[in-house]
mmCIF file of the N, C-alpha and C atoms, coordinates in Angstrom:
data_MODEL
# 
_entry.id   MODEL 
# 
loop_
_atom_site.group_PDB 
_atom_site.id 
_atom_site.type_symbol 
_atom_site.label_atom_id 
_atom_site.label_alt_id 
_atom_site.label_comp_id 
_atom_site.label_asym_id 
_atom_site.label_entity_id 
_atom_site.label_seq_id 
_atom_site.pdbx_PDB_ins_code 
_atom_site.Cartn_x 
_atom_site.Cartn_y 
_atom_site.Cartn_z 
_atom_site.occupancy 
_atom_site.B_iso_or_equiv 
_atom_site.pdbx_formal_charge 
_atom_site.auth_seq_id 
_atom_site.auth_comp_id 
_atom_site.auth_asym_id 
_atom_site.auth_atom_id 
_atom_site.pdbx_PDB_model_num 
ATOM 1  N N  . MET A 1 1  ? 109.143 29.399 201.506 1.00 0.00 ? 1  MET A N  1 
ATOM 2  C CA . MET A 1 1  ? 108.926 30.542 200.621 1.00 0.00 ? 1  MET A CA 1 
ATOM 3  C C  . MET A 1 1  ? 107.812 30.230 199.617 1.00 0.00 ? 1  MET A C  1 
ATOM 4  N N  . ASN A 1 2  ? 107.806 28.966 199.133 1.00 0.00 ? 2  ASN A N  1 
ATOM 5  C CA . ASN A 1 2  ? 106.785 28.580 198.170 1.00 0.00 ? 2  ASN A CA 1 
ATOM 6  C C  . ASN A 1 2  ? 105.385 28.672 198.771 1.00 0.00 ? 2  ASN A C  1 
ATOM 7  N N  . GLY A 1 3  ? 105.253 28.167 200.014 1.00 0.00 ? 3  GLY A N  1 
ATOM 8  C CA . GLY A 1 3  ? 103.956 28.220 200.679 1.00 0.00 ? 3  GLY A CA 1 
ATOM 9  C C  . GLY A 1 3  ? 103.522 29.660 200.910 1.00 0.00 ? 3  GLY A C  1 
ATOM 10 N N  . LEU A 1 4  ? 104.462 30.524 201.274 1.00 0.00 ? 4  LEU A N  1 
ATOM 11 C CA . LEU A 1 4  ? 104.146 31.926 201.517 1.00 0.00 ? 4  LEU A CA 1 
ATOM 12 C C  . LEU A 1 4  ? 103.643 32.574 200.242 1.00 0.00 ? 4  LEU A C  1 
ATOM 13 N N  . LEU A 1 5  ? 104.282 32.243 199.128 1.00 0.00 ? 5  LEU A N  1 
ATOM 14 C CA . LEU A 1 5  ? 103.882 32.810 197.841 1.00 0.00 ? 5  LEU A CA 1 
ATOM 15 C C  . LEU A 1 5  ? 102.463 32.376 197.490 1.00 0.00 ? 5  LEU A C  1 
ATOM 16 N N  . GLU A 1 6  ? 102.185 31.088 197.654 1.00 0.00 ? 6  GLU A N  1 
ATOM 17 C CA . GLU A 1 6  ? 100.851 30.587 197.337 1.00 0.00 ? 6  GLU A CA 1 
ATOM 18 C C  . GLU A 1 6  ? 99.800  31.207 198.256 1.00 0.00 ? 6  GLU A C  1 
ATOM 19 N N  . ASN A 1 7  ? 100.143 31.318 199.542 1.00 0.00 ? 7  ASN A N  1 
ATOM 20 C CA . ASN A 1 7  ? 99.190  31.880 200.502 1.00 0.00 ? 7  ASN A CA 1 
ATOM 21 C C  . ASN A 1 7  ? 98.913  33.349 200.202 1.00 0.00 ? 7  ASN A C  1 
ATOM 22 N N  . GLY A 1 8  ? 99.839  34.024 199.515 1.00 0.00 ? 8  GLY A N  1 
ATOM 23 C CA . GLY A 1 8  ? 99.625  35.431 199.193 1.00 0.00 ? 8  GLY A CA 1 
ATOM 24 C C  . GLY A 1 8  ? 98.935  35.601 197.850 1.00 0.00 ? 8  GLY A C  1 
ATOM 25 N N  . VAL A 1 9  ? 99.267  34.720 196.892 1.00 0.00 ? 9  VAL A N  1 
ATOM 26 C CA . VAL A 1 9  ? 98.752  34.900 195.527 1.00 0.00 ? 9  VAL A CA 1 
ATOM 27 C C  . VAL A 1 9  ? 97.319  34.388 195.383 1.00 0.00 ? 9  VAL A C  1 
ATOM 28 N N  . ILE A 1 10 ? 97.021  33.250 195.974 1.00 0.00 ? 10 ILE A N  1 
ATOM 29 C CA . ILE A 1 10 ? 95.686  32.654 195.805 1.00 0.00 ? 10 ILE A CA 1 
ATOM 30 C C  . ILE A 1 10 ? 94.585  33.573 196.360 1.00 0.00 ? 10 ILE A C  1 
ATOM 31 N N  . PRO A 1 11 ? 94.686  34.079 197.595 1.00 0.00 ? 11 PRO A N  1 
ATOM 32 C CA . PRO A 1 11 ? 93.645  34.996 198.089 1.00 0.00 ? 11 PRO A CA 1 
ATOM 33 C C  . PRO A 1 11 ? 93.565  36.258 197.240 1.00 0.00 ? 11 PRO A C  1 
ATOM 34 N N  . LEU A 1 12 ? 94.706  36.708 196.703 1.00 0.00 ? 12 LEU A N  1 
ATOM 35 C CA . LEU A 1 12 ? 94.700  37.911 195.868 1.00 0.00 ? 12 LEU A CA 1 
ATOM 36 C C  . LEU A 1 12 ? 93.901  37.646 194.594 1.00 0.00 ? 12 LEU A C  1 
ATOM 37 N N  . CYS A 1 13 ? 94.128  36.493 193.977 1.00 0.00 ? 13 CYS A N  1 
ATOM 38 C CA . CYS A 1 13 ? 93.394  36.137 192.751 1.00 0.00 ? 13 CYS A CA 1 
ATOM 39 C C  . CYS A 1 13 ? 91.899  36.011 193.043 1.00 0.00 ? 13 CYS A C  1 
ATOM 40 N N  . ILE A 1 14 ? 91.568  35.374 194.164 1.00 0.00 ? 14 ILE A N  1 
ATOM 41 C CA . ILE A 1 14 ? 90.155  35.213 194.534 1.00 0.00 ? 14 ILE A CA 1 
ATOM 42 C C  . ILE A 1 14 ? 89.526  36.588 194.778 1.00 0.00 ? 14 ILE A C  1 
ATOM 43 N N  . GLY A 1 15 ? 90.256  37.461 195.447 1.00 0.00 ? 15 GLY A N  1 
ATOM 44 C CA . GLY A 1 15 ? 89.747  38.809 195.718 1.00 0.00 ? 15 GLY A CA 1 
ATOM 45 C C  . GLY A 1 15 ? 89.500  39.580 194.425 1.00 0.00 ? 15 GLY A C  1 
ATOM 46 N N  . LEU A 1 16 ? 90.437  39.452 193.477 1.00 0.00 ? 16 LEU A N  1 
ATOM 47 C CA . LEU A 1 16 ? 90.275  40.150 192.192 1.00 0.00 ? 16 LEU A CA 1 
ATOM 48 C C  . LEU A 1 16 ? 89.071  39.594 191.435 1.00 0.00 ? 16 LEU A C  1 
ATOM 49 N N  . LEU A 1 17 ? 88.875  38.285 191.492 1.00 0.00 ? 17 LEU A N  1 
ATOM 50 C CA . LEU A 1 17 ? 87.726  37.677 190.811 1.00 0.00 ? 17 LEU A CA 1 
ATOM 51 C C  . LEU A 1 17 ? 86.422  38.179 191.428 1.00 0.00 ? 17 LEU A C  1 
ATOM 52 N N  . LEU A 1 18 ? 86.366  38.223 192.756 1.00 0.00 ? 18 LEU A N  1 
ATOM 53 C CA . LEU A 1 18 ? 85.157  38.697 193.427 1.00 0.00 ? 18 LEU A CA 1 
ATOM 54 C C  . LEU A 1 18 ? 84.902  40.168 193.101 1.00 0.00 ? 18 LEU A C  1 
ATOM 55 N N  . LEU A 1 19 ? 85.981  40.965 193.072 1.00 0.00 ? 19 LEU A N  1 
ATOM 56 C CA . LEU A 1 19 ? 85.841  42.389 192.786 1.00 0.00 ? 19 LEU A CA 1 
ATOM 57 C C  . LEU A 1 19 ? 85.329  42.605 191.373 1.00 0.00 ? 19 LEU A C  1 
ATOM 58 N N  . SER A 1 20 ? 85.936  41.907 190.404 1.00 0.00 ? 20 SER A N  1 
ATOM 59 C CA . SER A 1 20 ? 85.512  42.069 189.008 1.00 0.00 ? 20 SER A CA 1 
ATOM 60 C C  . SER A 1 20 ? 84.072  41.572 188.833 1.00 0.00 ? 20 SER A C  1 
ATOM 61 N N  . GLY A 1 21 ? 83.719  40.499 189.531 1.00 0.00 ? 21 GLY A N  1 
ATOM 62 C CA . GLY A 1 21 ? 82.352  39.989 189.465 1.00 0.00 ? 21 GLY A CA 1 
ATOM 63 C C  . GLY A 1 21 ? 81.362  40.995 190.035 1.00 0.00 ? 21 GLY A C  1 
ATOM 64 N N  . ALA A 1 22 ? 81.715  41.617 191.144 1.00 0.00 ? 22 ALA A N  1 
ATOM 65 C CA . ALA A 1 22 ? 80.834  42.611 191.767 1.00 0.00 ? 22 ALA A CA 1 
ATOM 66 C C  . ALA A 1 22 ? 80.664  43.820 190.843 1.00 0.00 ? 22 ALA A C  1 
ATOM 67 N N  . LEU A 1 23 ? 81.755  44.250 190.212 1.00 0.00 ? 23 LEU A N  1 
ATOM 68 C CA . LEU A 1 23 ? 81.685  45.385 189.285 1.00 0.00 ? 23 LEU A CA 1 
ATOM 69 C C  . LEU A 1 23 ? 80.801  45.040 188.092 1.00 0.00 ? 23 LEU A C  1 
ATOM 70 N N  . TRP A 1 24 ? 80.912  43.822 187.584 1.00 0.00 ? 24 TRP A N  1 
ATOM 71 C CA . TRP A 1 24 ? 80.106  43.395 186.438 1.00 0.00 ? 24 TRP A CA 1 
ATOM 72 C C  . TRP A 1 24 ? 78.619  43.391 186.816 1.00 0.00 ? 24 TRP A C  1 
ATOM 73 N N  . VAL A 1 25 ? 78.300  42.834 187.994 1.00 0.00 ? 25 VAL A N  1 
ATOM 74 C CA . VAL A 1 25 ? 76.906  42.798 188.454 1.00 0.00 ? 25 VAL A CA 1 
ATOM 75 C C  . VAL A 1 25 ? 76.376  44.217 188.622 1.00 0.00 ? 25 VAL A C  1 
ATOM 76 N N  . PHE A 1 26 ? 77.215  45.111 189.144 1.00 0.00 ? 26 PHE A N  1 
ATOM 77 C CA . PHE A 1 26 ? 76.803  46.495 189.354 1.00 0.00 ? 26 PHE A CA 1 
ATOM 78 C C  . PHE A 1 26 ? 76.497  47.167 188.014 1.00 0.00 ? 26 PHE A C  1 
ATOM 79 N N  . GLN A 1 27 ? 77.367  46.956 187.025 1.00 0.00 ? 27 GLN A N  1 
ATOM 80 C CA . GLN A 1 27 ? 77.156  47.550 185.696 1.00 0.00 ? 27 GLN A CA 1 
ATOM 81 C C  . GLN A 1 27 ? 75.882  47.012 185.058 1.00 0.00 ? 27 GLN A C  1 
ATOM 82 N N  . VAL A 1 28 ? 75.652  45.704 185.180 1.00 0.00 ? 28 VAL A N  1 
ATOM 83 C CA . VAL A 1 28 ? 74.439  45.103 184.614 1.00 0.00 ? 28 VAL A CA 1 
ATOM 84 C C  . VAL A 1 28 ? 73.195  45.675 185.293 1.00 0.00 ? 28 VAL A C  1 
ATOM 85 N N  . ALA A 1 29 ? 73.262  45.836 186.616 1.00 0.00 ? 29 ALA A N  1 
ATOM 86 C CA . ALA A 1 29 ? 72.119  46.360 187.352 1.00 0.00 ? 29 ALA A CA 1 
ATOM 87 C C  . ALA A 1 29 ? 71.848  47.819 186.968 1.00 0.00 ? 29 ALA A C  1 
ATOM 88 N N  . MET A 1 30 ? 72.903  48.576 186.742 1.00 0.00 ? 30 MET A N  1 
ATOM 89 C CA . MET A 1 30 ? 72.744  49.989 186.383 1.00 0.00 ? 30 MET A CA 1 
ATOM 90 C C  . MET A 1 30 ? 72.342  50.143 184.917 1.00 0.00 ? 30 MET A C  1 
ATOM 91 N N  . GLY A 1 31 ? 72.873  49.266 184.045 1.00 0.00 ? 31 GLY A N  1 
ATOM 92 C CA . GLY A 1 31 ? 72.636  49.391 182.616 1.00 0.00 ? 31 GLY A CA 1 
ATOM 93 C C  . GLY A 1 31 ? 71.279  48.828 182.223 1.00 0.00 ? 31 GLY A C  1 
# 
């Protein structure tokens, strides 16, 4: 169960970081 939790949470955190980074770059490029 612990491994399943880590395998689900870590990619989610990485995905959120990439998404927020992409949004920030987009705002900077537009602004």
